[in-house]
mmJSON file of the N, C-alpha and C atoms, coordinates in Angstrom:
{"data_MODEL":{"atom_site":{
"group_PDB":["ATOM","ATOM","ATOM","ATOM","ATOM","ATOM","ATOM","ATOM","ATOM","ATOM","ATOM","ATOM","ATOM","ATOM","ATOM","ATOM","ATOM","ATOM","ATOM","ATOM","ATOM","ATOM","ATOM","ATOM","ATOM","ATOM","ATOM","ATOM","ATOM","ATOM","ATOM","ATOM","ATOM","ATOM","ATOM","ATOM","ATOM","ATOM","ATOM","ATOM","ATOM","ATOM","ATOM","ATOM","ATOM","ATOM","ATOM","ATOM","ATOM","ATOM","ATOM","ATOM","ATOM","ATOM","ATOM","ATOM","ATOM","ATOM","ATOM","ATOM","ATOM","ATOM","ATOM","ATOM","ATOM","ATOM","ATOM","ATOM","ATOM","ATOM","ATOM","ATOM","ATOM","ATOM","ATOM","ATOM","ATOM","ATOM","ATOM","ATOM","ATOM","ATOM","ATOM","ATOM","ATOM","ATOM","ATOM","ATOM","ATOM","ATOM","ATOM","ATOM","ATOM","ATOM","ATOM","ATOM","ATOM","ATOM","ATOM","ATOM","ATOM","ATOM","ATOM","ATOM","ATOM","ATOM","ATOM","ATOM","ATOM","ATOM","ATOM","ATOM","ATOM","ATOM","ATOM","ATOM","ATOM","ATOM","ATOM","ATOM","ATOM","ATOM","ATOM","ATOM","ATOM","ATOM","ATOM","ATOM","ATOM","ATOM","ATOM","ATOM","ATOM","ATOM","ATOM","ATOM","ATOM","ATOM","ATOM","ATOM","ATOM","ATOM","ATOM","ATOM","ATOM","ATOM","ATOM","ATOM","ATOM","ATOM","ATOM","ATOM","ATOM","ATOM","ATOM","ATOM","ATOM","ATOM","ATOM","ATOM","ATOM","ATOM","ATOM","ATOM","ATOM","ATOM","ATOM","ATOM","ATOM","ATOM","ATOM","ATOM","ATOM","ATOM","ATOM","ATOM","ATOM","ATOM","ATOM","ATOM","ATOM","ATOM","ATOM","ATOM","ATOM","ATOM","ATOM","ATOM","ATOM","ATOM","ATOM","ATOM","ATOM","ATOM","ATOM","ATOM","ATOM","ATOM","ATOM","ATOM","ATOM","ATOM","ATOM","ATOM","ATOM","ATOM","ATOM","ATOM","ATOM","ATOM","ATOM","ATOM","ATOM","ATOM","ATOM","ATOM","ATOM","ATOM","ATOM","ATOM","ATOM","ATOM","ATOM","ATOM","ATOM","ATOM","ATOM","ATOM","ATOM","ATOM","ATOM","ATOM","ATOM","ATOM","ATOM","ATOM","ATOM","ATOM","ATOM","ATOM","ATOM","ATOM","ATOM"],
"id":[1,2,3,4,5,6,7,8,9,10,11,12,13,14,15,16,17,18,19,20,21,22,23,24,25,26,27,28,29,30,31,32,33,34,35,36,37,38,39,40,41,42,43,44,45,46,47,48,49,50,51,52,53,54,55,56,57,58,59,60,61,62,63,64,65,66,67,68,69,70,71,72,73,74,75,76,77,78,79,80,81,82,83,84,85,86,87,88,89,90,91,92,93,94,95,96,97,98,99,100,101,102,103,104,105,106,107,108,109,110,111,112,113,114,115,116,117,118,119,120,121,122,123,124,125,126,127,128,129,130,131,132,133,134,135,136,137,138,139,140,141,142,143,144,145,146,147,148,149,150,151,152,153,154,155,156,157,158,159,160,161,162,163,164,165,166,167,168,169,170,171,172,173,174,175,176,177,178,179,180,181,182,183,184,185,186,187,188,189,190,191,192,193,194,195,196,197,198,199,200,201,202,203,204,205,206,207,208,209,210,211,212,213,214,215,216,217,218,219,220,221,222,223,224,225,226,227,228,229,230,231,232,233,234,235,236,237,238,239,240,241,242,243],
"type_symbol":["N","C","C","N","C","C","N","C","C","N","C","C","N","C","C","N","C","C","N","C","C","N","C","C","N","C","C","N","C","C","N","C","C","N","C","C","N","C","C","N","C","C","N","C","C","N","C","C","N","C","C","N","C","C","N","C","C","N","C","C","N","C","C","N","C","C","N","C","C","N","C","C","N","C","C","N","C","C","N","C","C","N","C","C","N","C","C","N","C","C","N","C","C","N","C","C","N","C","C","N","C","C","N","C","C","N","C","C","N","C","C","N","C","C","N","C","C","N","C","C","N","C","C","N","C","C","N","C","C","N","C","C","N","C","C","N","C","C","N","C","C","N","C","C","N","C","C","N","C","C","N","C","C","N","C","C","N","C","C","N","C","C","N","C","C","N","C","C","N","C","C","N","C","C","N","C","C","N","C","C","N","C","C","N","C","C","N","C","C","N","C","C","N","C","C","N","C","C","N","C","C","N","C","C","N","C","C","N","C","C","N","C","C","N","C","C","N","C","C","N","C","C","N","C","C","N","C","C","N","C","C","N","C","C","N","C","C","N","C","C","N","C","C"],
"label_atom_id":["N","CA","C","N","CA","C","N","CA","C","N","CA","C","N","CA","C","N","CA","C","N","CA","C","N","CA","C","N","CA","C","N","CA","C","N","CA","C","N","CA","C","N","CA","C","N","CA","C","N","CA","C","N","CA","C","N","CA","C","N","CA","C","N","CA","C","N","CA","C","N","CA","C","N","CA","C","N","CA","C","N","CA","C","N","CA","C","N","CA","C","N","CA","C","N","CA","C","N","CA","C","N","CA","C","N","CA","C","N","CA","C","N","CA","C","N","CA","C","N","CA","C","N","CA","C","N","CA","C","N","CA","C","N","CA","C","N","CA","C","N","CA","C","N","CA","C","N","CA","C","N","CA","C","N","CA","C","N","CA","C","N","CA","C","N","CA","C","N","CA","C","N","CA","C","N","CA","C","N","CA","C","N","CA","C","N","CA","C","N","CA","C","N","CA","C","N","CA","C","N","CA","C","N","CA","C","N","CA","C","N","CA","C","N","CA","C","N","CA","C","N","CA","C","N","CA","C","N","CA","C","N","CA","C","N","CA","C","N","CA","C","N","CA","C","N","CA","C","N","CA","C","N","CA","C","N","CA","C","N","CA","C","N","CA","C","N","CA","C","N","CA","C","N","CA","C","N","CA","C","N","CA","C"],
"label_alt_id":[null,null,null,null,null,null,null,null,null,null,null,null,null,null,null,null,null,null,null,null,null,null,null,null,null,null,null,null,null,null,null,null,null,null,null,null,null,null,null,null,null,null,null,null,null,null,null,null,null,null,null,null,null,null,null,null,null,null,null,null,null,null,null,null,null,null,null,null,null,null,null,null,null,null,null,null,null,null,null,null,null,null,null,null,null,null,null,null,null,null,null,null,null,null,null,null,null,null,null,null,null,null,null,null,null,null,null,null,null,null,null,null,null,null,null,null,null,null,null,null,null,null,null,null,null,null,null,null,null,null,null,null,null,null,null,null,null,null,null,null,null,null,null,null,null,null,null,null,null,null,null,null,null,null,null,null,null,null,null,null,null,null,null,null,null,null,null,null,null,null,null,null,null,null,null,null,null,null,null,null,null,null,null,null,null,null,null,null,null,null,null,null,null,null,null,null,null,null,null,null,null,null,null,null,null,null,null,null,null,null,null,null,null,null,null,null,null,null,null,null,null,null,null,null,null,null,null,null,null,null,null,null,null,null,null,null,null,null,null,null,null,null,null],
"label_comp_id":["MET","MET","MET","LYS","LYS","LYS","SER","SER","SER","LYS","LYS","LYS","LYS","LYS","LYS","ASN","ASN","ASN","LYS","LYS","LYS","ALA","ALA","ALA","ILE","ILE","ILE","GLU","GLU","GLU","ASP","ASP","ASP","HIS","HIS","HIS","LEU","LEU","LEU","ASP","ASP","ASP","GLU","GLU","GLU","MET","MET","MET","SER","SER","SER","LEU","LEU","LEU","LYS","LYS","LYS","HIS","HIS","HIS","PHE","PHE","PHE","GLY","GLY","GLY","ARG","ARG","ARG","LYS","LYS","LYS","ARG","ARG","ARG","SER","SER","SER","GLU","GLU","GLU","CYS","CYS","CYS","LEU","LEU","LEU","GLU","GLU","GLU","GLU","GLU","GLU","LEU","LEU","LEU","GLU","GLU","GLU","CYS","CYS","CYS","VAL","VAL","VAL","VAL","VAL","VAL","CYS","CYS","CYS","GLY","GLY","GLY","GLU","GLU","GLU","SER","SER","SER","VAL","VAL","VAL","GLU","GLU","GLU","GLU","GLU","GLU","GLN","GLN","GLN","LYS","LYS","LYS","PHE","PHE","PHE","LYS","LYS","LYS","THR","THR","THR","SER","SER","SER","ALA","ALA","ALA","SER","SER","SER","LEU","LEU","LEU","GLN","GLN","GLN","GLU","GLU","GLU","PHE","PHE","PHE","PHE","PHE","PHE","ILE","ILE","ILE","THR","THR","THR","ALA","ALA","ALA","THR","THR","THR","CYS","CYS","CYS","GLN","GLN","GLN","ASP","ASP","ASP","CYS","CYS","CYS","GLN","GLN","GLN","ASP","ASP","ASP","ASN","ASN","ASN","ILE","ILE","ILE","GLU","GLU","GLU","GLY","GLY","GLY","HIS","HIS","HIS","TYR","TYR","TYR","ILE","ILE","ILE","PRO","PRO","PRO","GLU","GLU","GLU","THR","THR","THR","THR","THR","THR","ASP","ASP","ASP","LEU","LEU","LEU","TRP","TRP","TRP","CYS","CYS","CYS"],
"label_asym_id":["A","A","A","A","A","A","A","A","A","A","A","A","A","A","A","A","A","A","A","A","A","A","A","A","A","A","A","A","A","A","A","A","A","A","A","A","A","A","A","A","A","A","A","A","A","A","A","A","A","A","A","A","A","A","A","A","A","A","A","A","A","A","A","A","A","A","A","A","A","A","A","A","A","A","A","A","A","A","A","A","A","A","A","A","A","A","A","A","A","A","A","A","A","A","A","A","A","A","A","A","A","A","A","A","A","A","A","A","A","A","A","A","A","A","A","A","A","A","A","A","A","A","A","A","A","A","A","A","A","A","A","A","A","A","A","A","A","A","A","A","A","A","A","A","A","A","A","A","A","A","A","A","A","A","A","A","A","A","A","A","A","A","A","A","A","A","A","A","A","A","A","A","A","A","A","A","A","A","A","A","A","A","A","A","A","A","A","A","A","A","A","A","A","A","A","A","A","A","A","A","A","A","A","A","A","A","A","A","A","A","A","A","A","A","A","A","A","A","A","A","A","A","A","A","A","A","A","A","A","A","A","A","A","A","A","A","A","A","A","A","A","A","A"],
"label_entity_id":["1","1","1","1","1","1","1","1","1","1","1","1","1","1","1","1","1","1","1","1","1","1","1","1","1","1","1","1","1","1","1","1","1","1","1","1","1","1","1","1","1","1","1","1","1","1","1","1","1","1","1","1","1","1","1","1","1","1","1","1","1","1","1","1","1","1","1","1","1","1","1","1","1","1","1","1","1","1","1","1","1","1","1","1","1","1","1","1","1","1","1","1","1","1","1","1","1","1","1","1","1","1","1","1","1","1","1","1","1","1","1","1","1","1","1","1","1","1","1","1","1","1","1","1","1","1","1","1","1","1","1","1","1","1","1","1","1","1","1","1","1","1","1","1","1","1","1","1","1","1","1","1","1","1","1","1","1","1","1","1","1","1","1","1","1","1","1","1","1","1","1","1","1","1","1","1","1","1","1","1","1","1","1","1","1","1","1","1","1","1","1","1","1","1","1","1","1","1","1","1","1","1","1","1","1","1","1","1","1","1","1","1","1","1","1","1","1","1","1","1","1","1","1","1","1","1","1","1","1","1","1","1","1","1","1","1","1","1","1","1","1","1","1"],
"label_seq_id":[1,1,1,2,2,2,3,3,3,4,4,4,5,5,5,6,6,6,7,7,7,8,8,8,9,9,9,10,10,10,11,11,11,12,12,12,13,13,13,14,14,14,15,15,15,16,16,16,17,17,17,18,18,18,19,19,19,20,20,20,21,21,21,22,22,22,23,23,23,24,24,24,25,25,25,26,26,26,27,27,27,28,28,28,29,29,29,30,30,30,31,31,31,32,32,32,33,33,33,34,34,34,35,35,35,36,36,36,37,37,37,38,38,38,39,39,39,40,40,40,41,41,41,42,42,42,43,43,43,44,44,44,45,45,45,46,46,46,47,47,47,48,48,48,49,49,49,50,50,50,51,51,51,52,52,52,53,53,53,54,54,54,55,55,55,56,56,56,57,57,57,58,58,58,59,59,59,60,60,60,61,61,61,62,62,62,63,63,63,64,64,64,65,65,65,66,66,66,67,67,67,68,68,68,69,69,69,70,70,70,71,71,71,72,72,72,73,73,73,74,74,74,75,75,75,76,76,76,77,77,77,78,78,78,79,79,79,80,80,80,81,81,81],
"pdbx_PDB_ins_code":[null,null,null,null,null,null,null,null,null,null,null,null,null,null,null,null,null,null,null,null,null,null,null,null,null,null,null,null,null,null,null,null,null,null,null,null,null,null,null,null,null,null,null,null,null,null,null,null,null,null,null,null,null,null,null,null,null,null,null,null,null,null,null,null,null,null,null,null,null,null,null,null,null,null,null,null,null,null,null,null,null,null,null,null,null,null,null,null,null,null,null,null,null,null,null,null,null,null,null,null,null,null,null,null,null,null,null,null,null,null,null,null,null,null,null,null,null,null,null,null,null,null,null,null,null,null,null,null,null,null,null,null,null,null,null,null,null,null,null,null,null,null,null,null,null,null,null,null,null,null,null,null,null,null,null,null,null,null,null,null,null,null,null,null,null,null,null,null,null,null,null,null,null,null,null,null,null,null,null,null,null,null,null,null,null,null,null,null,null,null,null,null,null,null,null,null,null,null,null,null,null,null,null,null,null,null,null,null,null,null,null,null,null,null,null,null,null,null,null,null,null,null,null,null,null,null,null,null,null,null,null,null,null,null,null,null,null,null,null,null,null,null,null],
"Cartn_x":[40.888,40.023,40.886,40.771,41.541,40.906,41.704,41.223,40.875,39.87,39.476,40.034,40.888,41.458,42.564,42.746,43.831,45.168,46.131,47.438,48.105,47.998,48.605,47.976,46.68,45.995,46.434,46.475,46.947,48.363,49.232,50.612,50.672,49.833,49.805,49.29,48.238,47.712,48.752,49.496,50.567,51.665,52.011,53.052,52.631,51.372,50.878,50.82,50.315,50.213,51.594,52.535,53.902,54.53,54.292,54.842,54.24,52.933,52.253,52.209,52.148,51.976,53.076,53.988,55.079,54.684,53.469,52.973,52.292,52.362,51.645,50.202,49.29,47.866,47.558,48.078,47.776,48.243,49.401,49.908,49.051,48.588,47.728,46.396,45.841,44.603,44.811,45.921,46.234,46.435,47.099,47.413,46.338,45.275,44.214,44.788,45.54,46.117,45.714,45.625,45.296,46.519,46.327,47.429,47.882,46.995,47.313,48.047,47.451,48.028,48.786,48.589,49.298,48.683,47.571,46.919,46.221,46.103,45.347,43.875,43.216,41.809,40.977,39.883,38.944,37.572,36.927,35.624,34.615,34.546,33.527,33.73,34.88,35.128,34.584,34.121,33.554,32.117,31.756,30.433,29.322,29.634,28.617,29.224,28.357,28.842,29.508,29.046,29.662,31.1,31.327,32.679,33.606,33.065,33.856,34.185,33.202,33.446,34.542,34.496,35.492,36.895,37.007,38.315,38.863,38.02,38.487,38.763,38.385,38.714,39.974,40.016,41.079,42.106,41.788,42.653,42.797,41.718,41.737,40.798,41.257,40.453,39.335,38.44,37.306,37.762,38.731,39.198,39.767,40.563,41.151,40.092,39.114,38.003,37.277,37.009,36.321,37.142,38.444,39.306,39.382,39.389,39.464,38.141,37.043,35.723,35.067,35.469,34.866,33.585,33.077,31.872,31.745,30.796,30.588,29.235,29.068,27.817,26.878,25.694,24.742,24.379,24.096,23.749,22.546,21.633,20.405,20.581,21.737,21.97,22.009,21.196,21.214,22.237,23.358,24.449,24.196,23.155,22.932,21.835,21.288,20.234,20.786],
"Cartn_y":[98.048,99.165,100.294,101.449,102.614,103.209,103.449,104.006,105.485,105.907,107.313,108.049,107.359,107.96,108.954,109.91,110.882,110.135,110.597,109.935,109.801,110.822,110.756,109.631,109.44,108.358,107.01,106.897,105.658,105.313,106.309,106.086,105.618,106.209,105.815,104.376,104.023,102.652,101.65,102.015,101.145,100.988,102.074,102.041,101.136,101.261,100.43,98.957,98.661,97.256,96.644,97.422,96.932,96.615,97.471,97.27,96.028,95.853,94.772,93.444,93.507,92.274,92.019,92.983,92.805,92.995,93.554,93.79,95.152,95.8,97.062,96.77,97.435,97.267,97.556,98.654,99.047,97.991,97.393,96.349,95.091,94.774,93.599,93.802,94.999,95.281,95.162,95.679,95.641,94.207,93.392,92.009,91.009,91.497,90.647,89.584,90.047,89.194,89.724,88.839,89.226,89.838,90.986,91.662,90.882,90.116,89.388,88.079,87.224,85.89,85.771,86.707,86.692,85.794,85.125,84.232,85.034,84.417,85.021,85.092,86.127,86.351,86.119,85.361,85.119,85.6,86.394,86.982,85.961,84.815,83.823,83.178,83.378,82.777,83.626,84.844,85.68,85.26,85.23,84.745,85.73,87.006,88.03,89.167,89.987,91.165,92.14,92.152,93.007,92.562,91.274,90.751,91.105,91.073,91.469,92.957,93.766,95.204,95.416,94.637,94.749,94.472,93.522,93.269,94.53,95.249,96.438,97.617,97.472,98.48,98.07,96.819,96.372,95.44,94.902,93.934,92.638,92.224,90.957,89.958,88.703,87.647,87.217,86.367,85.914,85.199,84.289,83.557,84.512,85.47,86.418,87.341,87.734,88.527,87.752,86.47,85.635,85.505,85.332,85.2,86.494,87.621,88.917,89.245,89.056,89.436,88.364,87.128,86.033,85.507,86.216,85.791,86.623,86.255,87.036,87.73,88.759,89.52,88.805,88.42,87.76,88.658,88.059,88.807,89.71,89.331,90.08,91.325,91.512,92.681,93.94,94.91,96.19,97.082,97.308,98.071,99.571,100.004,101.449,101.996,101.209,101.745,102.227],
"Cartn_z":[-61.943,-61.616,-61.044,-61.639,-61.203,-59.953,-58.945,-57.69,-57.857,-57.125,-57.127,-55.911,-55.169,-53.967,-54.324,-53.462,-53.571,-53.557,-54.333,-54.423,-53.056,-52.212,-50.876,-50.049,-50.193,-49.474,-50.032,-51.365,-51.994,-51.53,-51.504,-51.072,-49.625,-48.77,-47.353,-47.204,-47.947,-47.895,-48.378,-49.441,-49.928,-48.877,-48.233,-47.198,-46.041,-45.614,-44.505,-44.889,-46.089,-46.489,-46.703,-47.218,-47.399,-46.043,-45.073,-43.726,-43.055,-43.184,-42.464,-43.213,-44.553,-45.329,-46.347,-46.526,-47.47,-48.926,-49.151,-50.505,-50.565,-51.712,-51.897,-52.301,-51.631,-51.913,-53.377,-53.912,-55.297,-56.299,-56.053,-56.95,-56.857,-55.661,-55.488,-56.211,-56.126,-56.84,-58.341,-58.822,-60.24,-60.746,-59.921,-60.309,-59.863,-59.217,-58.667,-57.736,-56.745,-55.707,-54.339,-53.378,-52.01,-51.339,-50.72,-50.037,-48.802,-48.2,-46.971,-47.267,-48.116,-48.35,-49.675,-50.58,-51.854,-52.918,-52.603,-53.571,-54.669,-55.842,-56.937,-56.564,-57.03,-56.713,-57.971,-57.812,-58.902,-58.465,-59.325,-58.988,-58.504,-59.159,-58.825,-57.455,-56.84,-55.526,-54.368,-54.664,-53.608,-53.331,-52.052,-51.644,-51.989,-51.974,-52.229,-53.042,-53.588,-54.311,-53.335,-52.084,-51.07,-50.776,-50.778,-50.552,-51.71,-52.929,-54.09,-54.022,-53.636,-53.447,-52.406,-51.348,-50.281,-50.82,-51.76,-52.358,-53.008,-53.745,-54.45,-53.51,-52.246,-51.226,-50.464,-50.018,-49.115,-49.745,-50.922,-51.613,-50.823,-50.148,-49.413,-50.074,-50.207,-50.815,-49.866,-50.364,-49.556,-48.285,-48.4,-47.213,-46.163,-46.589,-45.632,-45.049,-45.865,-45.33,-44.244,-44.506,-43.514,-42.237,-42.38,-41.203,-40.403,-41.092,-40.421,-39.756,-40.483,-39.991,-39.149,-39.34,-38.591,-39.23,-40.214,-40.931,-42.202,-43.043,-44.258,-44.209,-45.014,-45.078,-46.035,-45.578,-46.476,-47.652,-48.793,-50.009,-49.8,-48.919,-48.72,-47.868,-47.271,-46.425,-47.278,-46.927,-47.625,-46.949,-47.645,-47.052,-47.062,-47.739,-47.924,-47.037,-46.126,-45.254,-43.934],
"occupancy":[1.0,1.0,1.0,1.0,1.0,1.0,1.0,1.0,1.0,1.0,1.0,1.0,1.0,1.0,1.0,1.0,1.0,1.0,1.0,1.0,1.0,1.0,1.0,1.0,1.0,1.0,1.0,1.0,1.0,1.0,1.0,1.0,1.0,1.0,1.0,1.0,1.0,1.0,1.0,1.0,1.0,1.0,1.0,1.0,1.0,1.0,1.0,1.0,1.0,1.0,1.0,1.0,1.0,1.0,1.0,1.0,1.0,1.0,1.0,1.0,1.0,1.0,1.0,1.0,1.0,1.0,1.0,1.0,1.0,1.0,1.0,1.0,1.0,1.0,1.0,1.0,1.0,1.0,1.0,1.0,1.0,1.0,1.0,1.0,1.0,1.0,1.0,1.0,1.0,1.0,1.0,1.0,1.0,1.0,1.0,1.0,1.0,1.0,1.0,1.0,1.0,1.0,1.0,1.0,1.0,1.0,1.0,1.0,1.0,1.0,1.0,1.0,1.0,1.0,1.0,1.0,1.0,1.0,1.0,1.0,1.0,1.0,1.0,1.0,1.0,1.0,1.0,1.0,1.0,1.0,1.0,1.0,1.0,1.0,1.0,1.0,1.0,1.0,1.0,1.0,1.0,1.0,1.0,1.0,1.0,1.0,1.0,1.0,1.0,1.0,1.0,1.0,1.0,1.0,1.0,1.0,1.0,1.0,1.0,1.0,1.0,1.0,1.0,1.0,1.0,1.0,1.0,1.0,1.0,1.0,1.0,1.0,1.0,1.0,1.0,1.0,1.0,1.0,1.0,1.0,1.0,1.0,1.0,1.0,1.0,1.0,1.0,1.0,1.0,1.0,1.0,1.0,1.0,1.0,1.0,1.0,1.0,1.0,1.0,1.0,1.0,1.0,1.0,1.0,1.0,1.0,1.0,1.0,1.0,1.0,1.0,1.0,1.0,1.0,1.0,1.0,1.0,1.0,1.0,1.0,1.0,1.0,1.0,1.0,1.0,1.0,1.0,1.0,1.0,1.0,1.0,1.0,1.0,1.0,1.0,1.0,1.0,1.0,1.0,1.0,1.0,1.0,1.0],
"B_iso_or_equiv":[0.0,0.0,0.0,0.0,0.0,0.0,0.0,0.0,0.0,0.0,0.0,0.0,0.0,0.0,0.0,0.0,0.0,0.0,0.0,0.0,0.0,0.0,0.0,0.0,0.0,0.0,0.0,0.0,0.0,0.0,0.0,0.0,0.0,0.0,0.0,0.0,0.0,0.0,0.0,0.0,0.0,0.0,0.0,0.0,0.0,0.0,0.0,0.0,0.0,0.0,0.0,0.0,0.0,0.0,0.0,0.0,0.0,0.0,0.0,0.0,0.0,0.0,0.0,0.0,0.0,0.0,0.0,0.0,0.0,0.0,0.0,0.0,0.0,0.0,0.0,0.0,0.0,0.0,0.0,0.0,0.0,0.0,0.0,0.0,0.0,0.0,0.0,0.0,0.0,0.0,0.0,0.0,0.0,0.0,0.0,0.0,0.0,0.0,0.0,0.0,0.0,0.0,0.0,0.0,0.0,0.0,0.0,0.0,0.0,0.0,0.0,0.0,0.0,0.0,0.0,0.0,0.0,0.0,0.0,0.0,0.0,0.0,0.0,0.0,0.0,0.0,0.0,0.0,0.0,0.0,0.0,0.0,0.0,0.0,0.0,0.0,0.0,0.0,0.0,0.0,0.0,0.0,0.0,0.0,0.0,0.0,0.0,0.0,0.0,0.0,0.0,0.0,0.0,0.0,0.0,0.0,0.0,0.0,0.0,0.0,0.0,0.0,0.0,0.0,0.0,0.0,0.0,0.0,0.0,0.0,0.0,0.0,0.0,0.0,0.0,0.0,0.0,0.0,0.0,0.0,0.0,0.0,0.0,0.0,0.0,0.0,0.0,0.0,0.0,0.0,0.0,0.0,0.0,0.0,0.0,0.0,0.0,0.0,0.0,0.0,0.0,0.0,0.0,0.0,0.0,0.0,0.0,0.0,0.0,0.0,0.0,0.0,0.0,0.0,0.0,0.0,0.0,0.0,0.0,0.0,0.0,0.0,0.0,0.0,0.0,0.0,0.0,0.0,0.0,0.0,0.0,0.0,0.0,0.0,0.0,0.0,0.0,0.0,0.0,0.0,0.0,0.0,0.0],
"pdbx_formal_charge":[null,null,null,null,null,null,null,null,null,null,null,null,null,null,null,null,null,null,null,null,null,null,null,null,null,null,null,null,null,null,null,null,null,null,null,null,null,null,null,null,null,null,null,null,null,null,null,null,null,null,null,null,null,null,null,null,null,null,null,null,null,null,null,null,null,null,null,null,null,null,null,null,null,null,null,null,null,null,null,null,null,null,null,null,null,null,null,null,null,null,null,null,null,null,null,null,null,null,null,null,null,null,null,null,null,null,null,null,null,null,null,null,null,null,null,null,null,null,null,null,null,null,null,null,null,null,null,null,null,null,null,null,null,null,null,null,null,null,null,null,null,null,null,null,null,null,null,null,null,null,null,null,null,null,null,null,null,null,null,null,null,null,null,null,null,null,null,null,null,null,null,null,null,null,null,null,null,null,null,null,null,null,null,null,null,null,null,null,null,null,null,null,null,null,null,null,null,null,null,null,null,null,null,null,null,null,null,null,null,null,null,null,null,null,null,null,null,null,null,null,null,null,null,null,null,null,null,null,null,null,null,null,null,null,null,null,null,null,null,null,null,null,null],
"auth_seq_id":[1,1,1,2,2,2,3,3,3,4,4,4,5,5,5,6,6,6,7,7,7,8,8,8,9,9,9,10,10,10,11,11,11,12,12,12,13,13,13,14,14,14,15,15,15,16,16,16,17,17,17,18,18,18,19,19,19,20,20,20,21,21,21,22,22,22,23,23,23,24,24,24,25,25,25,26,26,26,27,27,27,28,28,28,29,29,29,30,30,30,31,31,31,32,32,32,33,33,33,34,34,34,35,35,35,36,36,36,37,37,37,38,38,38,39,39,39,40,40,40,41,41,41,42,42,42,43,43,43,44,44,44,45,45,45,46,46,46,47,47,47,48,48,48,49,49,49,50,50,50,51,51,51,52,52,52,53,53,53,54,54,54,55,55,55,56,56,56,57,57,57,58,58,58,59,59,59,60,60,60,61,61,61,62,62,62,63,63,63,64,64,64,65,65,65,66,66,66,67,67,67,68,68,68,69,69,69,70,70,70,71,71,71,72,72,72,73,73,73,74,74,74,75,75,75,76,76,76,77,77,77,78,78,78,79,79,79,80,80,80,81,81,81],
"auth_comp_id":["MET","MET","MET","LYS","LYS","LYS","SER","SER","SER","LYS","LYS","LYS","LYS","LYS","LYS","ASN","ASN","ASN","LYS","LYS","LYS","ALA","ALA","ALA","ILE","ILE","ILE","GLU","GLU","GLU","ASP","ASP","ASP","HIS","HIS","HIS","LEU","LEU","LEU","ASP","ASP","ASP","GLU","GLU","GLU","MET","MET","MET","SER","SER","SER","LEU","LEU","LEU","LYS","LYS","LYS","HIS","HIS","HIS","PHE","PHE","PHE","GLY","GLY","GLY","ARG","ARG","ARG","LYS","LYS","LYS","ARG","ARG","ARG","SER","SER","SER","GLU","GLU","GLU","CYS","CYS","CYS","LEU","LEU","LEU","GLU","GLU","GLU","GLU","GLU","GLU","LEU","LEU","LEU","GLU","GLU","GLU","CYS","CYS","CYS","VAL","VAL","VAL","VAL","VAL","VAL","CYS","CYS","CYS","GLY","GLY","GLY","GLU","GLU","GLU","SER","SER","SER","VAL","VAL","VAL","GLU","GLU","GLU","GLU","GLU","GLU","GLN","GLN","GLN","LYS","LYS","LYS","PHE","PHE","PHE","LYS","LYS","LYS","THR","THR","THR","SER","SER","SER","ALA","ALA","ALA","SER","SER","SER","LEU","LEU","LEU","GLN","GLN","GLN","GLU","GLU","GLU","PHE","PHE","PHE","PHE","PHE","PHE","ILE","ILE","ILE","THR","THR","THR","ALA","ALA","ALA","THR","THR","THR","CYS","CYS","CYS","GLN","GLN","GLN","ASP","ASP","ASP","CYS","CYS","CYS","GLN","GLN","GLN","ASP","ASP","ASP","ASN","ASN","ASN","ILE","ILE","ILE","GLU","GLU","GLU","GLY","GLY","GLY","HIS","HIS","HIS","TYR","TYR","TYR","ILE","ILE","ILE","PRO","PRO","PRO","GLU","GLU","GLU","THR","THR","THR","THR","THR","THR","ASP","ASP","ASP","LEU","LEU","LEU","TRP","TRP","TRP","CYS","CYS","CYS"],
"auth_asym_id":["A","A","A","A","A","A","A","A","A","A","A","A","A","A","A","A","A","A","A","A","A","A","A","A","A","A","A","A","A","A","A","A","A","A","A","A","A","A","A","A","A","A","A","A","A","A","A","A","A","A","A","A","A","A","A","A","A","A","A","A","A","A","A","A","A","A","A","A","A","A","A","A","A","A","A","A","A","A","A","A","A","A","A","A","A","A","A","A","A","A","A","A","A","A","A","A","A","A","A","A","A","A","A","A","A","A","A","A","A","A","A","A","A","A","A","A","A","A","A","A","A","A","A","A","A","A","A","A","A","A","A","A","A","A","A","A","A","A","A","A","A","A","A","A","A","A","A","A","A","A","A","A","A","A","A","A","A","A","A","A","A","A","A","A","A","A","A","A","A","A","A","A","A","A","A","A","A","A","A","A","A","A","A","A","A","A","A","A","A","A","A","A","A","A","A","A","A","A","A","A","A","A","A","A","A","A","A","A","A","A","A","A","A","A","A","A","A","A","A","A","A","A","A","A","A","A","A","A","A","A","A","A","A","A","A","A","A","A","A","A","A","A","A"],
"auth_atom_id":["N","CA","C","N","CA","C","N","CA","C","N","CA","C","N","CA","C","N","CA","C","N","CA","C","N","CA","C","N","CA","C","N","CA","C","N","CA","C","N","CA","C","N","CA","C","N","CA","C","N","CA","C","N","CA","C","N","CA","C","N","CA","C","N","CA","C","N","CA","C","N","CA","C","N","CA","C","N","CA","C","N","CA","C","N","CA","C","N","CA","C","N","CA","C","N","CA","C","N","CA","C","N","CA","C","N","CA","C","N","CA","C","N","CA","C","N","CA","C","N","CA","C","N","CA","C","N","CA","C","N","CA","C","N","CA","C","N","CA","C","N","CA","C","N","CA","C","N","CA","C","N","CA","C","N","CA","C","N","CA","C","N","CA","C","N","CA","C","N","CA","C","N","CA","C","N","CA","C","N","CA","C","N","CA","C","N","CA","C","N","CA","C","N","CA","C","N","CA","C","N","CA","C","N","CA","C","N","CA","C","N","CA","C","N","CA","C","N","CA","C","N","CA","C","N","CA","C","N","CA","C","N","CA","C","N","CA","C","N","CA","C","N","CA","C","N","CA","C","N","CA","C","N","CA","C","N","CA","C","N","CA","C","N","CA","C","N","CA","C","N","CA","C","N","CA","C","N","CA","C","N","CA","C"],
"pdbx_PDB_model_num":[1,1,1,1,1,1,1,1,1,1,1,1,1,1,1,1,1,1,1,1,1,1,1,1,1,1,1,1,1,1,1,1,1,1,1,1,1,1,1,1,1,1,1,1,1,1,1,1,1,1,1,1,1,1,1,1,1,1,1,1,1,1,1,1,1,1,1,1,1,1,1,1,1,1,1,1,1,1,1,1,1,1,1,1,1,1,1,1,1,1,1,1,1,1,1,1,1,1,1,1,1,1,1,1,1,1,1,1,1,1,1,1,1,1,1,1,1,1,1,1,1,1,1,1,1,1,1,1,1,1,1,1,1,1,1,1,1,1,1,1,1,1,1,1,1,1,1,1,1,1,1,1,1,1,1,1,1,1,1,1,1,1,1,1,1,1,1,1,1,1,1,1,1,1,1,1,1,1,1,1,1,1,1,1,1,1,1,1,1,1,1,1,1,1,1,1,1,1,1,1,1,1,1,1,1,1,1,1,1,1,1,1,1,1,1,1,1,1,1,1,1,1,1,1,1,1,1,1,1,1,1,1,1,1,1,1,1,1,1,1,1,1,1]
}}}
């Protein structure tokens, strides 16, 4: 999925992820890998559509999202209200 972010923002996100995790966020998104743990990402392993959306924003797999957030967002949560 091609990002709609400004190139300067993409470059900054890549710089931050490279510094903190040793991987570029953009490359992880392209290769479907988690920026945090480096594991391959499979769509069916995400608990909710919101978690899958989160991957395409942060490049973090479901397990890493759970570890960072401490819980997952239930499918019934309306994120747009």
